[in-house]
N, C-alpha and C positions, 0 to 999 in steps of 0.2 A: 896578637892575632896569628893564627895558624897559617903559614905560608902556603901549604898545600890547599887549604880551604879557600884561600884568596885567589888561587890560580884555577880552581875547579869551577866550571860553570854552575850556576844555580838557576833552577827553573821554579817559578812560583805558579800555583794554580788554585782554582776555587770552583765551587759549584755555582749553579745559576742564582740561588738566593744569597750566596756569600757566607752562609753559615759554616761550611766546611772549607778549610784552606789547607794547602800542603806545600811542601818544598821537595824538590828533587836535586840532589847534589851530583854533579858530574854531567858529562855530555849525553845527549840523546843522539845516538848514532844510527838508529834504524827507525823508519816510519813504515809500518805495515798497514795496508788497507785490506780489511777482511770483508769479503762479500757473502759470507755464509748466511743462511736464513735466520739463524739465531741472532747474529750481530745486527742484521737488518731490522729485526723485530725489536731488539733492545734499544736501537737508536731512532727508529722510525724513518730511516734514511737508506740510501743505496749501499752504504758500507760503514764499517767502524774503523776509525783511524787510531792506531795504537803504537806505542813505543815500548819495546821490552826494556825493563830496568831491573837492576838488582833491588831486592826488597830492602836491603840495608841502606840504599841511597834515598829511600822515600821516608818522609816524616810528615805526619798529620800535625798541623799547627793549631787548628781550631776545629771544633765540631766533632771531635772523636766520638762523642755519645750519640751523634746523629747518623753515623755511617751504618748502613744496613747491608746485608749480604743475601744473595739469592743463588741457589745452586741450580743453574739453568740446564745442566746435564751432569752426569756422574763425574764428580771431581772437578767441575768448573764452577767457580764461585765469583759472581759479579757483585762488586761493591759499589754502592751509590748513596747519595744523600737522601736520608729518610724524610726530609722536609720538602725538597723540590724535585727529587727523582733523578738528578744529574748523575750519569754513570761516571765513576771516578777511576776505577781500575778493576782488573780481574786477577785471579790467581788460580793456578791449576795444581791439583794434588801431585800430578806426575812431573811437575817442574818446580821443585822446592827452591825457595830463595829468589824466584823471578816473579815480577808483576808485569802486567800489560797495562800501561798507563793510557787512559783515554785522553789523547792530546787536545781534543776540543775543549777541555777544561783548563788548559794552560792560559795564564795571564801574561806570561813573558813570550816574546816572539820565538817561534820555532824556525830554525835556520836550515832545515833539510827538506828535500823533496821526497816524495814516496820512493821507497827502496824496493817494494814489491807489492803485488796484489795476490791475495790467496783466496782459495775457494771460489775461483772464477766460474767453475762449472755450475754454481748455484747463484750467480749474480742476478740482480734485478734485470729483467729483459728490457726495461725502459731506460737503462743507464748504459752509456758507452764509455769505456775506458779510453781516455785521450792522452795518456802520457806513455813514455817509453820504458817505464819500470817493468821488470819481468813479471809475467803472469803465471800462476800455478793453479791447476784445476782443483787441487786440495791444498794441503800443507806441503812445502818443499820436503822432499825425501819420503813422502808417503806413496 
């Protein structure tokens, strides 16, 4: 057994129907809640909860043939289960090697609280942010 792999946290996840499953090796250090209108439409909720991860840390275990992609805006690709529609992750052309994991699909417990809220200028007016995480009108640094 690889000692480094044994010490590295492993996170397992799956889609709603269970056809697609995945594994993430390593810690999930950041939990970003995105309030932009595209994320709200993609989830049907007030925000999208994502954890940025290295693409090399992500492995599809089952259902690779079911994963579909939709380019929601130029260079932004949202990947989801083609059977049940569960959003799994997204990738951006301008951020190679990085995925934004949809943490709602995790089957293992997530041990971190939100680290930031982004695109709060376009958040749903019926939702009130109730935690102390920093809030950004767009993306930090923009």
